[in-house]
PDB file of N, CA, C, O and CB in Angstrom:
ATOM      1  N   MET A   1      -6.761   6.479   4.938  1.00  0.00           N
ATOM      2  CA  MET A   1      -7.499   5.220   4.949  1.00  0.00           C
ATOM      3  C   MET A   1      -6.509   4.070   4.917  1.00  0.00           C
ATOM      4  O   MET A   1      -5.447   4.177   4.303  1.00  0.00           O
ATOM      5  CB  MET A   1      -8.484   5.135   3.752  1.00  0.00           C
ATOM      6  N   GLU A   2      -6.843   2.998   5.559  1.00  0.00           N
ATOM      7  CA  GLU A   2      -5.991   1.814   5.583  1.00  0.00           C
ATOM      8  C   GLU A   2      -6.104   1.056   4.258  1.00  0.00           C
ATOM      9  O   GLU A   2      -7.066   1.218   3.507  1.00  0.00           O
ATOM     10  CB  GLU A   2      -6.371   0.894   6.768  1.00  0.00           C
ATOM     11  N   LYS A   3      -5.096   0.227   3.995  1.00  0.00           N
ATOM     12  CA  LYS A   3      -5.049  -0.515   2.723  1.00  0.00           C
ATOM     13  C   LYS A   3      -5.197  -2.016   2.978  1.00  0.00           C
ATOM     14  O   LYS A   3      -4.729  -2.553   3.982  1.00  0.00           O
ATOM     15  CB  LYS A   3      -3.720  -0.228   1.968  1.00  0.00           C
ATOM     16  N   ARG A   4      -5.860  -2.661   2.036  1.00  0.00           N
ATOM     17  CA  ARG A   4      -5.970  -4.114   2.007  1.00  0.00           C
ATOM     18  C   ARG A   4      -5.657  -4.535   0.577  1.00  0.00           C
ATOM     19  O   ARG A   4      -5.770  -3.740  -0.357  1.00  0.00           O
ATOM     20  CB  ARG A   4      -7.405  -4.614   2.471  1.00  0.00           C
ATOM     21  N   VAL A   5      -5.271  -5.771   0.422  1.00  0.00           N
ATOM     22  CA  VAL A   5      -5.017  -6.299  -0.908  1.00  0.00           C
ATOM     23  C   VAL A   5      -6.073  -7.363  -1.194  1.00  0.00           C
ATOM     24  O   VAL A   5      -6.354  -8.218  -0.353  1.00  0.00           O
ATOM     25  CB  VAL A   5      -3.565  -6.884  -1.027  1.00  0.00           C
ATOM     26  N   CYS A   6      -6.648  -7.299  -2.379  1.00  0.00           N
ATOM     27  CA  CYS A   6      -7.650  -8.256  -2.836  1.00  0.00           C
ATOM     28  C   CYS A   6      -7.013  -9.024  -3.993  1.00  0.00           C
ATOM     29  O   CYS A   6      -6.472  -8.411  -4.912  1.00  0.00           O
ATOM     30  CB  CYS A   6      -9.005  -7.539  -3.274  1.00  0.00           C
ATOM     31  N   PHE A   7      -7.070 -10.358  -3.961  1.00  0.00           N
ATOM     32  CA  PHE A   7      -6.351 -11.147  -4.953  1.00  0.00           C
ATOM     33  C   PHE A   7      -6.894 -12.571  -5.020  1.00  0.00           C
ATOM     34  O   PHE A   7      -7.629 -13.020  -4.141  1.00  0.00           O
ATOM     35  CB  PHE A   7      -4.858 -11.168  -4.633  1.00  0.00           C
ATOM     36  N   ASP A   8      -6.516 -13.254  -6.072  1.00  0.00           N
ATOM     37  CA  ASP A   8      -6.744 -14.686  -6.215  1.00  0.00           C
ATOM     38  C   ASP A   8      -5.400 -15.372  -6.014  1.00  0.00           C
ATOM     39  O   ASP A   8      -4.351 -14.771  -6.244  1.00  0.00           O
ATOM     40  CB  ASP A   8      -7.375 -15.044  -7.617  1.00  0.00           C
ATOM     41  N   PHE A   9      -5.431 -16.631  -5.585  1.00  0.00           N
ATOM     42  CA  PHE A   9      -4.179 -17.362  -5.430  1.00  0.00           C
ATOM     43  C   PHE A   9      -4.366 -18.841  -5.731  1.00  0.00           C
ATOM     44  O   PHE A   9      -5.466 -19.384  -5.638  1.00  0.00           O
ATOM     45  CB  PHE A   9      -3.628 -17.179  -4.021  1.00  0.00           C
ATOM     46  N   GLU A  10      -3.264 -19.470  -6.091  1.00  0.00           N
ATOM     47  CA  GLU A  10      -3.193 -20.920  -6.281  1.00  0.00           C
ATOM     48  C   GLU A  10      -1.950 -21.401  -5.551  1.00  0.00           C
ATOM     49  O   GLU A  10      -0.867 -20.839  -5.713  1.00  0.00           O
ATOM     50  CB  GLU A  10      -3.153 -21.315  -7.815  1.00  0.00           C
ATOM     51  N   ILE A  11      -2.108 -22.438  -4.750  1.00  0.00           N
ATOM     52  CA  ILE A  11      -0.982 -23.008  -4.012  1.00  0.00           C
ATOM     53  C   ILE A  11      -0.901 -24.489  -4.325  1.00  0.00           C
ATOM     54  O   ILE A  11      -1.880 -25.220  -4.177  1.00  0.00           O
ATOM     55  CB  ILE A  11      -1.127 -22.771  -2.478  1.00  0.00           C
ATOM     56  N   ASP A  12       0.273 -24.925  -4.758  1.00  0.00           N
ATOM     57  CA  ASP A  12       0.544 -26.341  -4.994  1.00  0.00           C
ATOM     58  C   ASP A  12       1.327 -26.882  -3.807  1.00  0.00           C
ATOM     59  O   ASP A  12       2.222 -26.214  -3.289  1.00  0.00           O
ATOM     60  CB  ASP A  12       1.327 -26.557  -6.330  1.00  0.00           C
ATOM     61  N   PHE A  13       0.991 -28.088  -3.381  1.00  0.00           N
ATOM     62  CA  PHE A  13       1.729 -28.724  -2.301  1.00  0.00           C
ATOM     63  C   PHE A  13       2.760 -29.682  -2.875  1.00  0.00           C
ATOM     64  O   PHE A  13       2.508 -30.350  -3.878  1.00  0.00           O
ATOM     65  CB  PHE A  13       0.775 -29.462  -1.347  1.00  0.00           C
ATOM     66  N   SER A  14       3.916 -29.746  -2.237  1.00  0.00           N
ATOM     67  CA  SER A  14       5.006 -30.591  -2.745  1.00  0.00           C
ATOM     68  C   SER A  14       4.683 -32.077  -2.634  1.00  0.00           C
ATOM     69  O   SER A  14       5.306 -32.890  -3.316  1.00  0.00           O
ATOM     70  CB  SER A  14       6.295 -30.293  -1.992  1.00  0.00           C
ATOM     71  N   ASN A  15       3.727 -32.446  -1.793  1.00  0.00           N
ATOM     72  CA  ASN A  15       3.338 -33.855  -1.673  1.00  0.00           C
ATOM     73  C   ASN A  15       2.049 -34.167  -2.437  1.00  0.00           C
ATOM     74  O   ASN A  15       1.430 -35.207  -2.217  1.00  0.00           O
ATOM     75  CB  ASN A  15       3.166 -34.224  -0.204  1.00  0.00           C
ATOM     76  N   GLY A  16       1.645 -33.256  -3.342  1.00  0.00           N
ATOM     77  CA  GLY A  16       0.462 -33.454  -4.165  1.00  0.00           C
ATOM     78  C   GLY A  16      -0.700 -32.587  -3.716  1.00  0.00           C
ATOM     79  O   GLY A  16      -0.788 -32.202  -2.550  1.00  0.00           O
ATOM     80  N   GLY A  17      -1.583 -32.286  -4.642  1.00  0.00           N
ATOM     81  CA  GLY A  17      -2.758 -31.480  -4.336  1.00  0.00           C
ATOM     82  C   GLY A  17      -2.469 -29.999  -4.303  1.00  0.00           C
ATOM     83  O   GLY A  17      -1.362 -29.554  -4.605  1.00  0.00           O
ATOM     84  N   GLY A  18      -3.478 -29.249  -3.935  1.00  0.00           N
ATOM     85  CA  GLY A  18      -3.327 -27.806  -3.857  1.00  0.00           C
ATOM     86  C   GLY A  18      -4.614 -27.156  -3.406  1.00  0.00           C
ATOM     87  O   GLY A  18      -5.639 -27.818  -3.246  1.00  0.00           O
ATOM     88  N   ILE A  19      -4.550 -25.855  -3.201  1.00  0.00           N
ATOM     89  CA  ILE A  19      -5.729 -25.073  -2.846  1.00  0.00           C
ATOM     90  C   ILE A  19      -5.720 -23.786  -3.665  1.00  0.00           C
ATOM     91  O   ILE A  19      -4.687 -23.371  -4.189  1.00  0.00           O
ATOM     92  CB  ILE A  19      -5.765 -24.765  -1.314  1.00  0.00           C
ATOM     93  N   GLN A  20      -6.882 -23.173  -3.759  1.00  0.00           N
ATOM     94  CA  GLN A  20      -6.969 -21.888  -4.438  1.00  0.00           C
ATOM     95  C   GLN A  20      -7.999 -21.025  -3.734  1.00  0.00           C
ATOM     96  O   GLN A  20      -8.889 -21.524  -3.045  1.00  0.00           O
ATOM     97  CB  GLN A  20      -7.330 -22.068  -5.931  1.00  0.00           C
ATOM     98  N   GLY A  21      -7.865 -19.747  -3.918  1.00  0.00           N
ATOM     99  CA  GLY A  21      -8.813 -18.797  -3.344  1.00  0.00           C
ATOM    100  C   GLY A  21      -9.093 -17.691  -4.338  1.00  0.00           C
ATOM    101  O   GLY A  21      -8.219 -17.303  -5.112  1.00  0.00           O
ATOM    102  N   GLN A  22     -10.311 -17.188  -4.315  1.00  0.00           N
ATOM    103  CA  GLN A  22     -10.704 -16.094  -5.195  1.00  0.00           C
ATOM    104  C   GLN A  22     -11.247 -14.953  -4.348  1.00  0.00           C
ATOM    105  O   GLN A  22     -12.011 -15.172  -3.408  1.00  0.00           O
ATOM    106  CB  GLN A  22     -11.759 -16.562  -6.238  1.00  0.00           C
ATOM    107  N   GLY A  23     -10.847 -13.741  -4.687  1.00  0.00           N
ATOM    108  CA  GLY A  23     -11.328 -12.570  -3.984  1.00  0.00           C
ATOM    109  C   GLY A  23     -10.875 -12.520  -2.530  1.00  0.00           C
ATOM    110  O   GLY A  23     -11.558 -11.945  -1.682  1.00  0.00           O
ATOM    111  N   PHE A  24      -9.726 -13.122  -2.245  1.00  0.00           N
ATOM    112  CA  PHE A  24      -9.173 -13.160  -0.888  1.00  0.00           C
ATOM    113  C   PHE A  24      -8.692 -11.772  -0.513  1.00  0.00           C
ATOM    114  O   PHE A  24      -8.124 -11.074  -1.353  1.00  0.00           O
ATOM    115  CB  PHE A  24      -8.013 -14.191  -0.778  1.00  0.00           C
ATOM    116  N   ARG A  25      -8.902 -11.355   0.723  1.00  0.00           N
ATOM    117  CA  ARG A  25      -8.480 -10.018   1.168  1.00  0.00           C
ATOM    118  C   ARG A  25      -7.629 -10.129   2.425  1.00  0.00           C
ATOM    119  O   ARG A  25      -7.934 -10.896   3.338  1.00  0.00           O
ATOM    120  CB  ARG A  25      -9.709  -9.110   1.431  1.00  0.00           C
ATOM    121  N   LEU A  26      -6.559  -9.348   2.451  1.00  0.00           N
ATOM    122  CA  LEU A  26      -5.677  -9.288   3.611  1.00  0.00           C
ATOM    123  C   LEU A  26      -5.293  -7.847   3.895  1.00  0.00           C
ATOM    124  O   LEU A  26      -5.130  -7.041   2.979  1.00  0.00           O
ATOM    125  CB  LEU A  26      -4.420 -10.146   3.389  1.00  0.00           C
ATOM    126  N   ASP A  27      -5.151  -7.532   5.177  1.00  0.00           N
ATOM    127  CA  ASP A  27      -4.633  -6.218   5.582  1.00  0.00           C
ATOM    128  C   ASP A  27      -3.170  -6.122   5.177  1.00  0.00           C
ATOM    129  O   ASP A  27      -2.434  -7.104   5.270  1.00  0.00           O
ATOM    130  CB  ASP A  27      -4.796  -5.991   7.123  1.00  0.00           C
ATOM    131  N   ILE A  28      -2.747  -4.951   4.731  1.00  0.00           N
ATOM    132  CA  ILE A  28      -1.324  -4.716   4.470  1.00  0.00           C
ATOM    133  C   ILE A  28      -0.904  -3.436   5.191  1.00  0.00           C
ATOM    134  O   ILE A  28      -1.710  -2.523   5.371  1.00  0.00           O
ATOM    135  CB  ILE A  28      -1.035  -4.613   2.929  1.00  0.00           C
ATOM    136  N   PRO A  29       0.365  -3.378   5.600  1.00  0.00           N
ATOM    137  CA  PRO A  29       0.818  -2.233   6.384  1.00  0.00           C
ATOM    138  C   PRO A  29       1.091  -0.962   5.567  1.00  0.00           C
ATOM    139  O   PRO A  29       1.101   0.133   6.129  1.00  0.00           O
ATOM    140  CB  PRO A  29       2.052  -2.611   7.117  1.00  0.00           C
ATOM    141  N   GLY A  30       1.309  -1.088   4.269  1.00  0.00           N
ATOM    142  CA  GLY A  30       1.649   0.072   3.450  1.00  0.00           C
ATOM    143  C   GLY A  30       0.711   0.230   2.276  1.00  0.00           C
ATOM    144  O   GLY A  30      -0.447  -0.186   2.322  1.00  0.00           O
ATOM    145  N   ASP A  31       1.235   0.846   1.209  1.00  0.00           N
ATOM    146  CA  ASP A  31       0.435   1.100   0.015  1.00  0.00           C
ATOM    147  C   ASP A  31       0.486  -0.012  -1.014  1.00  0.00           C
ATOM    148  O   ASP A  31      -0.303  -0.008  -1.959  1.00  0.00           O
ATOM    149  CB  ASP A  31       0.879   2.361  -0.617  1.00  0.00           C
ATOM    150  N   ASP A  32       1.408  -0.978  -0.853  1.00  0.00           N
ATOM    151  CA  ASP A  32       1.559  -2.064  -1.818  1.00  0.00           C
ATOM    152  C   ASP A  32       2.272  -3.222  -1.144  1.00  0.00           C
ATOM    153  O   ASP A  32       2.825  -3.072  -0.055  1.00  0.00           O
ATOM    154  CB  ASP A  32       2.339  -1.594  -3.080  1.00  0.00           C
ATOM    155  N   ILE A  33       2.256  -4.370  -1.790  1.00  0.00           N
ATOM    156  CA  ILE A  33       2.948  -5.551  -1.301  1.00  0.00           C
ATOM    157  C   ILE A  33       3.400  -6.363  -2.510  1.00  0.00           C
ATOM    158  O   ILE A  33       2.633  -6.560  -3.454  1.00  0.00           O
ATOM    159  CB  ILE A  33       2.033  -6.400  -0.352  1.00  0.00           C
ATOM    160  N   ALA A  34       4.635  -6.830  -2.481  1.00  0.00           N
ATOM    161  CA  ALA A  34       5.178  -7.638  -3.583  1.00  0.00           C
ATOM    162  C   ALA A  34       4.525  -9.020  -3.567  1.00  0.00           C
ATOM    163  O   ALA A  34       4.124  -9.512  -2.513  1.00  0.00           O
ATOM    164  CB  ALA A  34       6.735  -7.765  -3.472  1.00  0.00           C
ATOM    165  N   ASP A  35       4.422  -9.639  -4.742  1.00  0.00           N
ATOM    166  CA  ASP A  35       3.797 -10.957  -4.843  1.00  0.00           C
ATOM    167  C   ASP A  35       4.488 -11.996  -3.962  1.00  0.00           C
ATOM    168  O   ASP A  35       3.811 -12.794  -3.314  1.00  0.00           O
ATOM    169  CB  ASP A  35       3.807 -11.425  -6.287  1.00  0.00           C
ATOM    170  N   ASP A  36       5.827 -12.002  -3.924  1.00  0.00           N
ATOM    171  CA  ASP A  36       6.524 -13.007  -3.112  1.00  0.00           C
ATOM    172  C   ASP A  36       6.290 -12.775  -1.623  1.00  0.00           C
ATOM    173  O   ASP A  36       6.188 -13.734  -0.858  1.00  0.00           O
ATOM    174  CB  ASP A  36       8.027 -12.987  -3.413  1.00  0.00           C
ATOM    175  N   GLU A  37       6.204 -11.521  -1.205  1.00  0.00           N
ATOM    176  CA  GLU A  37       5.905 -11.204   0.194  1.00  0.00           C
ATOM    177  C   GLU A  37       4.470 -11.618   0.536  1.00  0.00           C
ATOM    178  O   GLU A  37       4.213 -12.139   1.621  1.00  0.00           O
ATOM    179  CB  GLU A  37       6.109  -9.689   0.467  1.00  0.00           C
ATOM    180  N   LEU A  38       3.549 -11.387  -0.383  1.00  0.00           N
ATOM    181  CA  LEU A  38       2.159 -11.780  -0.195  1.00  0.00           C
ATOM    182  C   LEU A  38       2.033 -13.302  -0.114  1.00  0.00           C
ATOM    183  O   LEU A  38       1.289 -13.820   0.718  1.00  0.00           O
ATOM    184  CB  LEU A  38       1.289 -11.233  -1.336  1.00  0.00           C
ATOM    185  N   ALA A  39       2.754 -14.013  -0.969  1.00  0.00           N
ATOM    186  CA  ALA A  39       2.745 -15.477  -0.937  1.00  0.00           C
ATOM    187  C   ALA A  39       3.237 -15.987   0.413  1.00  0.00           C
ATOM    188  O   ALA A  39       2.634 -16.894   0.987  1.00  0.00           O
ATOM    189  CB  ALA A  39       3.615 -16.049  -2.070  1.00  0.00           C
ATOM    190  N   ASP A  40       4.326 -15.414   0.927  1.00  0.00           N
ATOM    191  CA  ASP A  40       4.844 -15.811   2.245  1.00  0.00           C
ATOM    192  C   ASP A  40       3.813 -15.531   3.337  1.00  0.00           C
ATOM    193  O   ASP A  40       3.633 -16.336   4.250  1.00  0.00           O
ATOM    194  CB  ASP A  40       6.164 -15.067   2.556  1.00  0.00           C
ATOM    195  N   TYR A  41       3.143 -14.393   3.239  1.00  0.00           N
ATOM    196  CA  TYR A  41       2.138 -14.002   4.216  1.00  0.00           C
ATOM    197  C   TYR A  41       0.992 -15.018   4.247  1.00  0.00           C
ATOM    198  O   TYR A  41       0.560 -15.428   5.324  1.00  0.00           O
ATOM    199  CB  TYR A  41       1.601 -12.596   3.897  1.00  0.00           C
ATOM    200  N   ILE A  42       0.502 -15.424   3.076  1.00  0.00           N
ATOM    201  CA  ILE A  42      -0.596 -16.397   2.997  1.00  0.00           C
ATOM    202  C   ILE A  42      -0.190 -17.720   3.629  1.00  0.00           C
ATOM    203  O   ILE A  42      -0.915 -18.269   4.460  1.00  0.00           O
ATOM    204  CB  ILE A  42      -1.020 -16.620   1.533  1.00  0.00           C
ATOM    205  N   VAL A  43       0.960 -18.225   3.238  1.00  0.00           N
ATOM    206  CA  VAL A  43       1.442 -19.521   3.737  1.00  0.00           C
ATOM    207  C   VAL A  43       1.591 -19.482   5.257  1.00  0.00           C
ATOM    208  O   VAL A  43       1.163 -20.403   5.952  1.00  0.00           O
ATOM    209  CB  VAL A  43       2.794 -19.894   3.075  1.00  0.00           C
ATOM    210  N   ARG A  44       2.194 -18.422   5.763  1.00  0.00           N
ATOM    211  CA  ARG A  44       2.402 -18.282   7.209  1.00  0.00           C
ATOM    212  C   ARG A  44       1.067 -18.112   7.935  1.00  0.00           C
ATOM    213  O   ARG A  44       0.824 -18.766   8.949  1.00  0.00           O
ATOM    214  CB  ARG A  44       3.326 -17.081   7.508  1.00  0.00           C
ATOM    215  N   ASP A  45       0.203 -17.238   7.420  1.00  0.00           N
ATOM    216  CA  ASP A  45      -1.064 -16.941   8.078  1.00  0.00           C
ATOM    217  C   ASP A  45      -1.995 -18.151   8.117  1.00  0.00           C
ATOM    218  O   ASP A  45      -2.728 -18.348   9.087  1.00  0.00           O
ATOM    219  CB  ASP A  45      -1.751 -15.791   7.375  1.00  0.00           C
ATOM    220  N   MET A  46      -1.962 -18.960   7.057  1.00  0.00           N
ATOM    221  CA  MET A  46      -2.807 -20.146   6.999  1.00  0.00           C
ATOM    222  C   MET A  46      -2.118 -21.377   7.600  1.00  0.00           C
ATOM    223  O   MET A  46      -2.702 -22.458   7.667  1.00  0.00           O
ATOM    224  CB  MET A  46      -3.205 -20.427   5.559  1.00  0.00           C
ATOM    225  N   ARG A  47      -0.869 -21.194   8.032  1.00  0.00           N
ATOM    226  CA  ARG A  47      -0.076 -22.261   8.663  1.00  0.00           C
ATOM    227  C   ARG A  47       0.019 -23.503   7.775  1.00  0.00           C
ATOM    228  O   ARG A  47      -0.173 -24.632   8.226  1.00  0.00           O
ATOM    229  CB  ARG A  47      -0.687 -22.640  10.016  1.00  0.00           C
ATOM    230  N   LEU A  48       0.321 -23.258   6.505  1.00  0.00           N
ATOM    231  CA  LEU A  48       0.418 -24.344   5.539  1.00  0.00           C
ATOM    232  C   LEU A  48       1.803 -24.979   5.576  1.00  0.00           C
ATOM    233  O   LEU A  48       2.804 -24.297   5.795  1.00  0.00           O
ATOM    234  CB  LEU A  48       0.106 -23.835   4.131  1.00  0.00           C
ATOM    235  N   LEU A  49       1.850 -26.274   5.363  1.00  0.00           N
ATOM    236  CA  LEU A  49       3.101 -27.026   5.311  1.00  0.00           C
ATOM    237  C   LEU A  49       3.247 -27.658   3.931  1.00  0.00           C
ATOM    238  O   LEU A  49       2.274 -27.785   3.188  1.00  0.00           O
ATOM    239  CB  LEU A  49       3.147 -28.111   6.424  1.00  0.00           C
ATOM    240  N   MET A  50       4.457 -28.048   3.604  1.00  0.00           N
ATOM    241  CA  MET A  50       4.743 -28.769   2.354  1.00  0.00           C
ATOM    242  C   MET A  50       4.304 -27.968   1.128  1.00  0.00           C
ATOM    243  O   MET A  50       3.775 -28.533   0.171  1.00  0.00           O
ATOM    244  CB  MET A  50       4.046 -30.136   2.358  1.00  0.00           C
ATOM    245  N   VAL A  51       4.523 -26.653   1.159  1.00  0.00           N
ATOM    246  CA  VAL A  51       4.102 -25.775   0.059  1.00  0.00           C
ATOM    247  C   VAL A  51       5.138 -25.802  -1.051  1.00  0.00           C
ATOM    248  O   VAL A  51       6.334 -25.641  -0.807  1.00  0.00           O
ATOM    249  CB  VAL A  51       3.888 -24.325   0.559  1.00  0.00           C
ATOM    250  N   GLY A  52       4.668 -26.006  -2.266  1.00  0.00           N
ATOM    251  CA  GLY A  52       5.514 -25.931  -3.447  1.00  0.00           C
ATOM    252  C   GLY A  52       5.389 -24.536  -4.054  1.00  0.00           C
ATOM    253  O   GLY A  52       5.897 -23.566  -3.492  1.00  0.00           O
ATOM    254  N   ALA A  53       4.726 -24.436  -5.180  1.00  0.00           N
ATOM    255  CA  ALA A  53       4.559 -23.155  -5.876  1.00  0.00           C
ATOM    256  C   ALA A  53       3.357 -22.379  -5.344  1.00  0.00           C
ATOM    257  O   ALA A  53       2.338 -22.962  -4.970  1.00  0.00           O
ATOM    258  CB  ALA A  53       4.403 -23.386  -7.380  1.00  0.00           C
ATOM    259  N   VAL A  54       3.496 -21.050  -5.318  1.00  0.00           N
ATOM    260  CA  VAL A  54       2.392 -20.147  -4.971  1.00  0.00           C
ATOM    261  C   VAL A  54       2.276 -19.125  -6.099  1.00  0.00           C
ATOM    262  O   VAL A  54       3.253 -18.468  -6.460  1.00  0.00           O
ATOM    263  CB  VAL A  54       2.628 -19.439  -3.568  1.00  0.00           C
ATOM    264  N   ARG A  55       1.071 -19.000  -6.646  1.00  0.00           N
ATOM    265  CA  ARG A  55       0.822 -18.027  -7.696  1.00  0.00           C
ATOM    266  C   ARG A  55      -0.196 -17.000  -7.200  1.00  0.00           C
ATOM    267  O   ARG A  55      -1.258 -17.354  -6.688  1.00  0.00           O
ATOM    268  CB  ARG A  55       0.323 -18.723  -8.988  1.00  0.00           C
ATOM    269  N   ILE A  56       0.150 -15.729  -7.364  1.00  0.00           N
ATOM    270  CA  ILE A  56      -0.736 -14.621  -7.004  1.00  0.00           C
ATOM    271  C   ILE A  56      -1.304 -14.061  -8.305  1.00  0.00           C
ATOM    272  O   ILE A  56      -0.556 -13.766  -9.237  1.00  0.00           O
ATOM    273  CB  ILE A  56       0.026 -13.504  -6.173  1.00  0.00           C
ATOM    274  N   LEU A  57      -2.624 -13.915  -8.366  1.00  0.00           N
ATOM    275  CA  LEU A  57      -3.303 -13.477  -9.583  1.00  0.00           C
ATOM    276  C   LEU A  57      -4.271 -12.335  -9.255  1.00  0.00           C
ATOM    277  O   LEU A  57      -4.810 -12.266  -8.151  1.00  0.00           O
ATOM    278  CB  LEU A  57      -4.059 -14.663 -10.248  1.00  0.00           C
ATOM    279  N   ASN A  58      -4.481 -11.458 -10.211  1.00  0.00           N
ATOM    280  CA  ASN A  58      -5.506 -10.413 -10.119  1.00  0.00           C
ATOM    281  C   ASN A  58      -5.392  -9.572  -8.847  1.00  0.00           C
ATOM    282  O   ASN A  58      -6.397  -9.280  -8.200  1.00  0.00           O
ATOM    283  CB  ASN A  58      -6.881 -11.041 -10.183  1.00  0.00           C
ATOM    284  N   LYS A  59      -4.174  -9.187  -8.494  1.00  0.00           N
ATOM    285  CA  LYS A  59      -3.933  -8.431  -7.263  1.00  0.00           C
ATOM    286  C   LYS A  59      -4.323  -6.961  -7.439  1.00  0.00           C
ATOM    287  O   LYS A  59      -3.934  -6.308  -8.407  1.00  0.00           O
ATOM    288  CB  LYS A  59      -2.452  -8.541  -6.849  1.00  0.00           C
ATOM    289  N   THR A  60      -5.103  -6.458  -6.474  1.00  0.00           N
ATOM    290  CA  THR A  60      -5.500  -5.065  -6.450  1.00  0.00           C
ATOM    291  C   THR A  60      -5.425  -4.549  -5.019  1.00  0.00           C
ATOM    292  O   THR A  60      -5.943  -5.184  -4.101  1.00  0.00           O
ATOM    293  CB  THR A  60      -6.919  -4.885  -7.030  1.00  0.00           C
ATOM    294  N   VAL A  61      -4.791  -3.414  -4.828  1.00  0.00           N
ATOM    295  CA  VAL A  61      -4.764  -2.781  -3.511  1.00  0.00           C
ATOM    296  C   VAL A  61      -5.976  -1.871  -3.413  1.00  0.00           C
ATOM    297  O   VAL A  61      -6.242  -1.068  -4.307  1.00  0.00           O
ATOM    298  CB  VAL A  61      -3.432  -1.981  -3.277  1.00  0.00           C
ATOM    299  N   ILE A  62      -6.707  -2.009  -2.309  1.00  0.00           N
ATOM    300  CA  ILE A  62      -7.922  -1.223  -2.112  1.00  0.00           C
ATOM    301  C   ILE A  62      -7.843  -0.468  -0.781  1.00  0.00           C
ATOM    302  O   ILE A  62      -7.132  -0.873   0.139  1.00  0.00           O
ATOM    303  CB  ILE A  62      -9.177  -2.136  -2.149  1.00  0.00           C
ATOM    304  N   GLU A  63      -8.578   0.623  -0.702  1.00  0.00           N
ATOM    305  CA  GLU A  63      -8.699   1.356   0.550  1.00  0.00           C
ATOM    306  C   GLU A  63      -9.873   0.766   1.308  1.00  0.00           C
ATOM    307  O   GLU A  63     -11.020   0.831   0.866  1.00  0.00           O
ATOM    308  CB  GLU A  63      -8.887   2.895   0.308  1.00  0.00           C
ATOM    309  N   GLU A  64      -9.560   0.190   2.457  1.00  0.00           N
ATOM    310  CA  GLU A  64     -10.596  -0.440   3.263  1.00  0.00           C
ATOM    311  C   GLU A  64     -10.049  -0.581   4.676  1.00  0.00           C
ATOM    312  O   GLU A  64      -8.862  -0.847   4.868  1.00  0.00           O
ATOM    313  CB  GLU A  64     -11.029  -1.831   2.670  1.00  0.00           C
ATOM    314  N   ARG A  65     -10.893  -0.408   5.631  1.00  0.00           N
ATOM    315  CA  ARG A  65     -10.489  -0.518   7.037  1.00  0.00           C
ATOM    316  C   ARG A  65      -9.938  -1.912   7.318  1.00  0.00           C
ATOM    317  O   ARG A  65     -10.498  -2.909   6.863  1.00  0.00           O
ATOM    318  CB  ARG A  65     -11.682  -0.211   7.977  1.00  0.00           C
ATOM    319  N   HIS A  66      -8.842  -1.979   8.068  1.00  0.00           N
ATOM    320  CA  HIS A  66      -8.259  -3.267   8.459  1.00  0.00           C
ATOM    321  C   HIS A  66      -9.256  -4.053   9.304  1.00  0.00           C
ATOM    322  O   HIS A  66     -10.012  -3.476  10.086  1.00  0.00           O
ATOM    323  CB  HIS A  66      -6.933  -3.060   9.239  1.00  0.00           C
ATOM    324  N   LYS A  67      -9.249  -5.353   9.140  1.00  0.00           N
ATOM    325  CA  LYS A  67     -10.168  -6.228   9.870  1.00  0.00           C
ATOM    326  C   LYS A  67      -9.550  -6.754  11.156  1.00  0.00           C
ATOM    327  O   LYS A  67     -10.268  -7.058  12.108  1.00  0.00           O
ATOM    328  CB  LYS A  67     -10.591  -7.392   8.992  1.00  0.00           C
ATOM    329  N   ARG A  68      -8.224  -6.866  11.195  1.00  0.00           N
ATOM    330  CA  ARG A  68      -7.545  -7.359  12.394  1.00  0.00           C
ATOM    331  C   ARG A  68      -7.090  -6.181  13.229  1.00  0.00           C
ATOM    332  O   ARG A  68      -6.383  -5.298  12.744  1.00  0.00           O
ATOM    333  CB  ARG A  68      -6.343  -8.264  12.027  1.00  0.00           C
ATOM    334  N   ARG A  69      -7.486  -6.172  14.447  1.00  0.00           N
ATOM    335  CA  ARG A  69      -7.126  -5.078  15.352  1.00  0.00           C
ATOM    336  C   ARG A  69      -6.198  -5.523  16.472  1.00  0.00           C
ATOM    337  O   ARG A  69      -5.679  -4.688  17.213  1.00  0.00           O
ATOM    338  CB  ARG A  69      -8.371  -4.470  15.946  1.00  0.00           C
ATOM    339  N   ASP A  70      -5.980  -6.837  16.603  1.00  0.00           N
ATOM    340  CA  ASP A  70      -5.257  -7.362  17.749  1.00  0.00           C
ATOM    341  C   ASP A  70      -3.857  -7.850  17.425  1.00  0.00           C
ATOM    342  O   ASP A  70      -3.266  -8.562  18.236  1.00  0.00           O
ATOM    343  CB  ASP A  70      -6.028  -8.468  18.353  1.00  0.00           C
ATOM    344  N   GLY A  71      -3.314  -7.506  16.299  1.00  0.00           N
ATOM    345  CA  GLY A  71      -1.965  -7.935  15.956  1.00  0.00           C
ATOM    346  C   GLY A  71      -1.904  -9.180  15.113  1.00  0.00           C
ATOM    347  O   GLY A  71      -0.808  -9.658  14.822  1.00  0.00           O
ATOM    348  N   GLY A  72      -3.038  -9.732  14.706  1.00  0.00           N
ATOM    349  CA  GLY A  72      -3.050 -10.803  13.729  1.00  0.00           C
ATOM    350  C   GLY A  72      -3.059 -12.212  14.243  1.00  0.00           C
ATOM    351  O   GLY A  72      -2.537 -13.096  13.563  1.00  0.00           O
ATOM    352  N   ASP A  73      -3.632 -12.486  15.423  1.00  0.00           N
ATOM    353  CA  ASP A  73      -3.680 -13.897  15.816  1.00  0.00           C
ATOM    354  C   ASP A  73      -4.982 -14.509  15.529  1.00  0.00           C
ATOM    355  O   ASP A  73      -5.181 -15.692  15.802  1.00  0.00           O
ATOM    356  CB  ASP A  73      -3.380 -14.061  17.248  1.00  0.00           C
TER     357      ASP A  73
END
């Protein structure tokens, strides 16, 4: 079965403000993903700029079919 990661996150922007997400899910290629790698993935995937701190919370790897089939665009 394929793996996905379910997690909450908080992102602070260096020019002020921030965003957060709860119960966010992303496909992962293996059985686990490090928090810093996951943070980079979120920032890149959401095309965020001026990112300061990223906090990953309540991370759980789950068995679930991947949602992206076309390489992630």
